[in-house]
N, C-alpha and C positions, 0 to 999 in steps of 0.2 A: 412633691410639695413643698413650699419651705413657710413655715409661719412666724410670721413677722411679729403678731399681736394676739396673745394669748389671749388676753381678755377680751378681746371684741371676737377671735375665732377660735376657739379653745380645741384641742388635741382628738375628743373625742367627734363634736360637734364638724369637724373639716372632714374625721373620717369614715366620720358614717352618711358625708355628701357624700364624699367618693362612692362609696360599697352603693349608696342608694341607684344614684345614674350607672353603673357599672352592672348593676339587674335591671334596672331599665332598658338597656341596650342590651340584655340576652349575656351578662357575663359576670362572674362573679370576682370579691379581689381575695387572689391566692393569701396573702398574708401581709403587714405593715412593720415598716421597717423603720425605727427612729435612729436618725445615726445624730450621737452627738446624745446628749444627757437633754430631760426636762426638769423642772421646776418641780420641787416636791408639792406645792400648793395647786400647780394644773394639774397632778398626778388625782388630788383628792379631790378633784371636782369631776373624774370620769369615774362611771358607774362600774359595780362589780364584772356585767356580765362582757360589757367594753371591752374591759382590763383581759377577760378570760378571753376572748377571741384575738386580744391583739398581741398577748403576751407581754407585755409590756409591764413592767414591776418598779417596788422602791429602790432596785438596783441600778436602774436607768436615770435617777437624778441628781441634781447638780450638788444636791446636800449629802447624798451618801457618798459620791465622787468625794468630796472633800473630807468627809471624815477619812475613807479609804486612805485617799493622800496624807492625810493629817497622823494616822495609825502608824500609817511608814512611816513616817517622821520621827514618831515618839520613838520608835523601836531602831533608828538608826539607818535606816534604808535613804540612800541618796532621794535627791529630791525627783520627779521625774521634767523631764525636759518639755518647757515650754509653762511649766507650771513655777512663776514665783521663782525661778531660778534665771538669772543673767548670763551663764554659761550656756555654751554650744548651741 
């Protein structure tokens, strides 16, 4: 699923709704896969049990990625393709 308004339907609410519907149908959700990054504010809205179930942590936030990219730039590493670079 693609969540486009995290304020209206947060990550935890959406994932738990899917899990509950799967259980009602006699199935289980094997895992949650986050494709991309999530704002740190949204991650803070999630409960510890939910985060443990999904395995999603603060390394998957937009903010953590920006820090990692900035840290690489400070050490002289080349900018990653598509992140503020006009090349390639």
